N, C-alpha and C positions, 0 to 999 in steps of 0.2 A: 503493499499499499503506500510505501514511502515514495516510490516513483510517481504515483498517481498525484501525491500531495504536491510534489515538485511541479508537475504539469498544471495543477490548479493555481499554483502561485503566479503562473503567467496570466496576463490580460488577454484572454482569447478573443474578446471583443473589446475594442477601444473604450476604456473608462470603466470596464468591469474588472474587478480584482476579486480573487477568492477571499472568503471570510472564514477565519478559523474557529469561530466560537458563536454561542447563542447571541443573537441580537434582537430578541423578542419576535422573531420570525418563526413560524411554525414549519418545522422540517418535514420532509417526506414521511407518510406513515410507513411503518414496517410492514412487509408481508405477513400474513398470518402465520402463527407457529404453534406447535405443541410439543412441549418438552417433558421428557420422562424423567431422568435422573443422571447424575454425573458422579456417583459415589461408589462406582464399581471396585471390586478388590480381586478378581481373576480374570483371565484372558484366554482367548482362542489363539491358536497360531495363525500366521498368514494363510489365507485360503479358506478360513473358518466362515461360518454363517450364522446369522441371527435370524430367527423366524418368529413372527408375531402377527396378530390380527388387526386390521383396519376396518372400521365401519364408518361409512360417509353418511351424514345426515341429509337434510333437505336441499342442500346446494352442492352441485359437483364441485370439485377441487382440482387443482393442478399443483402436484408436488415439484418444487423448482430446485430444492437443494435438501440435503441431509447433513446435519452436524452429528459427528459421532465421537465417543469417547474411546480412544485408541490406546493400545498397549506400548506403542513405540514412543522413542524420545521426540522431542520437539525438533522439527526441521526435516523429518524424513517424509518423502513423498509416498503417497498411497493412491490406490485406485479401488473403485467399488462397481459392483455390478447389482442392480435391482430386479428382482423378479417377483411376479404376482401369480397367485393361483385363485380360482373362484372360491367364495365362501369362506374357507378356513384353512389355516396352515397344518392343523392338527392331523397327525397321522400321514402327512406327505412328505416328511422330511427326507426319506429314503427313496422317493420316487421322483426323479428329475423330469419324467415325462408329464407330471402334473404342473410343472412350472414354466413360465413364459419370461424370457429375458425382455424387459420393457426399456430399460435405459441404463446408462453407466455414468460415473462421474469420478472426479480425481480432486486431490488437494494435498496439502502439507500438514503433517501431524503438529498438533499444538502440545502434545504431551499428555500423559494420563491425568485425568480428572478435568481436562479442558475440552472445549468444543473444537473439533477439528472439521472445518466446513469442506463440504464436497458439492459444489454446484452440479447439476445434472445436466448432461449433454442435451437432452430433451426433456421437457417437462412430462411428469407422469400424470396422465389424466385419469381421474377416478370418477365415476358416475355417482349421482345422488342416490340416496336410499339403497346402498348395496354394502356388502362386506367382502373383503378380501384378505387372503394371506399374503404377507411380504416377507420376502427373504432378501438379506442384504449380505453379499459376499465381499469380503475385504482381502486385498493382496497389497503386500508392502507394509503390513501391520495386522495387528489382532484386534478383535473387539474386546474392550475393557468392560466388564459386566459384573452383575451380582445375582445371587440367589432370589428367587420369589419366595415370599412368605405369607402370601394370602392378602396383605394390606398394601403391596407395592406392585401389583401386577395389572392395574387399571389406570389409565389417564385419559381425560376427555376434556373438550370445550364444546361450544355451541356448533362446531362444524364437523368434528370427527372425535372418534374415540380409538384408543390403543389398548389392546388385550395381550398380555404376555403369555407365554413365550418360552422359546427353547434356543439352545445353541448346540452347534456341531463343530468339531475341529476340522473336518473336511465336508465341504458343502455337498448335500444331497447323498452323501454315502457312508459317513461314520455316524455312530450311535449318537442320537440326540440327548442332551441332557435338560430336563425340564422340572419344575419352572425355572426360567432364567429371565432375567430383566435386562433388555437392551437398553444401553444408555445412550441418550441422543435426543435430537430435536428435529421434528419435521417441519420443514419450511414450505409454505404453500400460498397460493393465491386462490380466491374465490370471489363471488359477486358481492359478498358481504365484507370482503377485505382485500381490496386490490390496490396496485400502485396508481398514483394520479397521473393524468396527462401532464404535459408541460406547464399548462396555465393553471394548474390546480395544486401547486406546491405550498402555497400560503393560503390563509383563510379567506382573503379578499376575493371576490368572484371575477374581479378584473384580471385580464392577462396583461401583466405589467412588471416592472423592474423587481417587485418584491418576489414575484414567482421565481425570477432568476436568482436573486440572492439566496432564496431559501433552497433552491436546488444546489447552489454551490456550497452552502453549508452541509448539506446532507451528503454531497459527493466528497468533500474533504474528510467527513467522518466515517466514509465507507458504507453509508446505510444502503441496503439491498435495493430499495426502490429507485435510488439514484445511480446504482450500478447495473441495472438490468434494462436500460434504455435501447441498447443495441443487442442483437442476438449473441454475440460473443460473451461468455460467462465472465471474462475478465473485467475488473473494474478500471477502465482506462480511458485515454482521450477520446476513443470512438463513442463512448457513452456520452461524454460532454459534447461532442459534435452533434450526435443524434438529438440530445436534448435542444440544442440550438436551433436544429432544423425545425422541430416540433413547435418550439417557441415562436419562431418567425412566422411559421404557417398558422398559429393559433390554435395548435392541437389537431389531431386527425378529425 
């Protein structure tokens, strides 16, 4: 993110400079998220899988990124594969034919107990009023997780719920251990919680300089809504240029 901040320090439009802190301007809202836990104490090896259930409520969602608790030291690159199966994960951990690879992602480990973010190459769209099994396979690191105890196996908000869960040391082939609690955060968008267009970054309905300033503040902070303006998952100059194009056009 340091290179992004250097870029923001340049005046990309004459007279506009990056703002490094709050100025009473509302920054971009974060995409929706549902966090489980980050207090794991055991791990899978690289190539292990976490299995759990997701139920989507009345609005469809698109999962855009996953934050994981990884066993590797900070600075180590990792990759993930995300699989789904209809209805439930239970009893399917040893049958790869039941699973469909839906998307992939990659990131750099933040270390144990920290959120290691993996933006997805393609958003994972899940229909409303449906349940799915989800499997996350990590290479370049292992899942850092903990045991289920009956009180830590369910997480929910108004858009979705997560039901834990099992772990296997080799995806879809080794004996699963359950109940196990995947540590992480599901980042998603929905009709009830989406990123604004370029003219909606501050509370005033006008498309004006305050939207631009609010965007710059969010961009410097690395907020996801300011970093998802262009299709590339990196938070870089192209997001800033895409925002400017939207801003000049007055939003799509």
